[in-house]
C-alpha positions in Angstrom: 2.7 38.8 0.6 4.4 35.6 -0.5 4.7 34.9 -4.2 2.6 32.1 -5.5 4.4 29.1 -7.0 3.7 28.7 -10.6 1.6 25.6 -11.3 3.7 22.9 -12.9 2.6 21.1 -16.0 2.4 17.8 -14.2 0.6 18.6 -11.0 1.2 15.1 -9.5 -1.9 13.5 -11.0 -1.0 10.9 -13.7 -3.7 9.1 -15.5 -3.5 5.4 -16.3 -2.8 4.5 -19.9 -5.7 3.6 -22.2 -5.6 0.4 -24.2 -4.6 2.2 -27.4 -1.8 4.0 -25.6 -0.5 0.7 -24.2 -0.6 -0.8 -27.7 1.2 2.2 -29.2 3.9 2.1 -26.5 4.5 -1.7 -27.1 4.5 -1.2 -30.9 7.1 1.6 -30.5 9.3 -0.6 -28.2 9.1 -3.7 -30.4 8.9 -2.3 -33.9 5.7 -4.3 -34.6 2.5 -3.0 -36.0 -0.3 -2.1 -33.6 -2.6 -4.8 -35.1 0.0 -7.4 -34.3 0.2 -6.2 -30.7 -3.6 -6.3 -30.5 -3.5 -9.9 -31.8 -0.9 -10.9 -29.1 -3.1 -9.4 -26.4 -6.2 -11.1 -27.8 -4.3 -14.5 -27.9 -3.1 -13.9 -24.3 -6.7 -13.2 -23.2 -8.0 -16.4 -24.9 -5.1 -18.4 -23.2 -6.0 -17.0 -19.8 -9.7 -17.8 -20.4 -8.8 -21.4 -21.4 -6.6 -22.0 -18.3 -8.9 -20.3 -15.8 -12.1 -21.9 -17.2 -13.9 -24.9 -15.7 -11.9 -27.4 -17.8 -8.5 -25.7 -17.3 -6.0 -26.1 -14.5 -7.2 -22.9 -12.7 -3.8 -21.2 -12.9 -2.1 -18.9 -15.5 1.3 -17.5 -15.2 2.5 -14.4 -17.1 6.3 -15.3 -17.0 8.2 -13.1 -14.6 5.3 -10.8 -13.8 2.3 -12.5 -12.2 0.4 -15.6 -11.5 -3.4 -15.7 -11.8 -5.3 -18.3 -9.8 -8.9 -19.3 -9.4 -9.8 -19.6 -5.7 -12.8 -21.7 -4.8 -14.8 -20.6 -1.7 -16.9 -23.3 -0.2 -20.6 -22.9 0.6 -21.6 -21.8 4.1 -24.6 -23.0 6.1 -27.2 -20.7 7.5 -26.7 -19.7 11.2 -29.7 -18.7 13.4 -29.0 -16.6 16.4 -25.6 -15.4 15.3 -24.2 -12.6 17.5 -22.8 -9.7 15.5 -19.4 -8.9 17.1 -19.7 -5.2 16.5 -23.2 -4.5 17.8 -23.7 -7.5 20.0 -27.1 -8.0 18.3 -28.5 -11.4 17.6 -29.0 -11.9 13.8 -29.7 -14.7 11.3 -26.8 -15.3 8.9 -28.1 -16.5 5.6 -26.5 -19.5 3.7 -24.2 -18.6 0.8 -23.5 -20.8 -2.2 -20.0 -21.8 -3.3 -18.2 -19.2 -5.3 -15.1 -18.6 -7.3 -12.8 -15.6 -7.1 -9.6 -14.6 -8.9 -6.4 -14.0 -7.1 -3.4 -12.4 -8.7 0.0 -12.9 -7.1 2.9 -10.7 -8.2 6.1 -12.5 -9.0 9.7 -11.3 -8.2 10.2 -9.0 -11.2 7.0 -7.2 -10.6 7.7 -6.7 -6.9 11.1 -5.3 -7.8 9.6 -2.7 -10.2 7.6 -1.1 -7.4 
């Protein structure tokens, strides 16, 4: 009978970091206090909210990492007798109001990290 391999400590499953773990790691790297790091993230959040809001430009860039954009999807009209391409069945397609979505584009540095 073959010997069983001993289970390694890290079995391949790695959890994502929690908010406090991220703050602690950044605090260790920079030498700043955790509350200062929390204040920076809070300020970043408010800047993103301001830029992506209705009165902002709709674009926010985290320098070197990512670009966050608001995409506006136009309203669609209702369609009667629309043919479903999968089933071939005739259906009525309801109208949809205009909506907004968020698109995040990775920039060069972030692409190179992966």
